[in-house]
C-alpha positions in Angstrom: 75.3 -86.6 -98.3 77.6 -87.9 -95.5 79.6 -84.6 -95.6 76.3 -82.6 -95.3 75.2 -84.7 -92.3 78.7 -84.3 -90.6 78.7 -80.5 -91.2 75.1 -80.2 -89.9 76.0 -82.2 -86.7 79.1 -80.0 -86.1 77.1 -76.9 -86.5 74.5 -78.2 -84.1 77.0 -79.1 -81.5 78.8 -75.8 -81.8 75.4 -73.9 -81.3 74.6 -76.1 -78.3 77.8 -75.1 -76.6 77.3 -71.5 -77.4 73.9 -71.2 -75.7 72.8 -71.3 -72.0 72.0 -75.0 -72.3 75.7 -75.6 -73.0 76.7 -73.6 -69.9 74.3 -75.7 -67.8 76.0 -78.9 -69.1 79.5 -77.5 -68.4 78.4 -76.6 -64.8 76.8 -80.0 -64.2 80.0 -81.8 -65.5 82.2 -79.7 -63.3 80.1 -80.2 -60.2 80.1 -84.0 -60.8 83.8 -84.2 -61.5 86.5 -85.0 -59.0 87.6 -81.4 -59.2 84.5 -80.3 -57.4 85.9 -81.9 -54.2 88.3 -79.0 -54.2 85.5 -76.5 -53.9 84.5 -75.2 -50.5 81.0 -76.1 -49.5 80.0 -72.4 -49.7 81.3 -72.1 -53.3 79.7 -75.3 -54.3 76.4 -74.0 -52.8 76.7 -70.7 -54.7 77.5 -72.4 -58.0 74.5 -74.7 -57.5 72.2 -71.8 -56.6 73.4 -69.8 -59.7 72.8 -72.8 -61.9 69.3 -73.2 -60.7 68.6 -69.5 -61.1 70.0 -69.5 -64.6 68.0 -72.5 -65.6 64.8 -70.8 -64.2 65.6 -67.6 -66.1 66.1 -69.6 -69.3 62.8 -71.5 -68.9 61.1 -68.1 -68.4 62.6 -67.0 -71.8 65.1 -64.5 -70.3 68.1 -65.8 -72.4 70.4 -62.9 -71.8 69.8 -62.9 -68.0 70.3 -66.7 -68.0 73.6 -66.3 -69.7 74.8 -63.6 -67.2 73.9 -65.9 -64.3 75.4 -69.0 -65.7 78.6 -67.1 -66.6 78.9 -66.0 -62.9 78.7 -69.7 -61.9 81.4 -70.7 -64.4 83.6 -67.8 -63.1 83.4 -69.1 -59.6 85.0 -72.3 -60.8 87.9 -70.3 -62.3 88.2 -68.1 -59.2 88.4 -71.2 -56.9 91.2 -72.7 -59.0 93.4 -69.6 -58.7 
């Protein structure tokens, strides 16, 4: 029974990270981390705006659109680091 519960929790956590909600969490963590101080105010604003738009699209049921928007926000973090 313990093995079943552990497997189920791992499966759930994997699915959470694979969906737009997982991307929102990643963006929030990065915006609140000390690494965000390395972002320009313009980039920080763009990421925040994309995060809001992605969340809004998700709430409206546009999952694919939400994923595209949130992936753009995550890409801005990577672009800023290079």
